[in-house]
C-alpha atoms as one frame of an Amber mdcrd trajectory, in Angstrom:
protein
   0.000   0.000   0.000   2.799   2.409   0.954   4.642   1.852  -2.319   1.498
   2.414  -4.386   0.738   5.553  -2.332   4.305   6.818  -2.888   4.031   6.119
  -6.621   0.687   7.931  -6.722   2.204  11.024  -5.089   5.193  10.810  -7.428
   2.837  10.643 -10.448   0.876  13.632  -9.084   4.119  15.570  -8.679   5.197
  14.625 -12.222   1.801  15.734 -13.608   2.023  19.008 -11.686   5.542  19.576
 -13.033   4.336  18.886 -16.619   1.409  21.311 -16.212   3.689  24.009 -14.763
   6.165  23.473 -17.592   3.372  23.803 -20.202   2.201  27.015 -18.517   5.796
  28.299 -18.543   6.110  27.493 -22.274   2.800  29.279 -22.920   3.974  32.423
 -21.070   7.350  32.341 -22.883   5.571  31.913 -26.228   3.263  34.901 -25.563
   6.247  36.979 -24.426   8.156  36.016 -27.592   5.185  37.044 -29.760   4.994
  40.414 -27.971   8.732  40.970 -28.442   8.477  40.063 -32.146   5.587  42.515
 -32.489   7.683  45.204 -30.774  10.589  44.561 -33.164   8.180  44.694 -36.136
   6.705  47.986 -34.867  10.203  49.437 -34.421  11.145  48.440 -37.987   7.922
  49.994 -39.238   8.600  53.190 -37.265  12.110  53.379 -38.768  10.699  52.952
 -42.303   7.979  55.550 -41.731  10.509  57.984 -40.241  12.689  57.504 -43.317
   9.738  58.189 -45.632   8.737  61.303 -43.673  12.355  62.507 -43.779  12.381
  61.985 -47.566   9.073  63.832 -47.919  10.319  66.787 -45.864  13.597  66.907
 -47.821  11.727  66.862 -51.155   9.323  69.552 -49.933  12.250  71.718 -48.823
  14.048  71.402 -52.139  10.786  72.129 -54.001  10.286  75.256 -51.873  13.889
  76.344 -52.502  13.502  75.771 -56.254  10.301  77.835 -56.272  11.990  80.567
 -54.212  14.965  80.645 -56.607  12.638  80.778 -59.643  10.554  83.576 -58.111
  13.704  85.479 -57.177  15.010  85.128 -60.745  11.661  86.336 -62.178  11.648
  89.315 -59.799  15.214  90.139 -60.816  14.225  90.026 -64.489  11.177  92.232
 -63.805  13.326  94.686 -61.860  15.701  95.002 -64.833  12.763  95.561 -67.206
  11.354  98.293 -64.943  14.798  99.943 -64.716  15.054  99.843 -68.528  11.623
 101.489 -68.845  12.566 104.207 -66.333  15.858 104.783 -68.139  14.046 105.069
 -71.478  11.540 107.533 -69.981  14.352 109.526 -68.333  16.261 109.689 -71.647
  13.157 110.948 -73.417  12.556 113.635 -70.755  16.243 114.588 -70.756  16.276
 114.975 -74.544  13.017 116.952 -74.429  14.484 119.226 -71.746  17.639 119.710
 -73.816  15.505 120.542 -76.832  13.395 123.047 -74.834  16.514 124.742 -73.426
  17.952 124.973 -76.939  14.696 126.508 -78.298  14.520 128.971 -75.374  18.106
 130.137 -76.003  17.352 130.423 -79.726  14.269 132.593 -78.950  16.318 134.824
 -76.652  18.911 135.270 -79.400  16.188 136.112 -81.903  14.687 138.727 -79.525
  18.117 140.281 -78.995  18.785 140.573 -82.681
């Protein structure tokens, strides 16, 4: 009877150990899945960060290109406006010279 009782307890202990081991494996498996998910999320975050960085860099270079183009166009416009002013100034200057000449001519005529 004692031997059978001892064997029964030993079997119970073995069963308990097997159950605990299974539970341990289950916990380890869940933990592993969570860690794998974390690694996957980190990889994803790195990829997304890279894409955002690319997007920002492209946007910046597009803005700079537009700025440079606008600056160039403004420079060209400025030159055109200066040319127009110069042309107008020349015309006024020549007209003034002509008027001065005519005035002097009139004075000379009056004197003679």
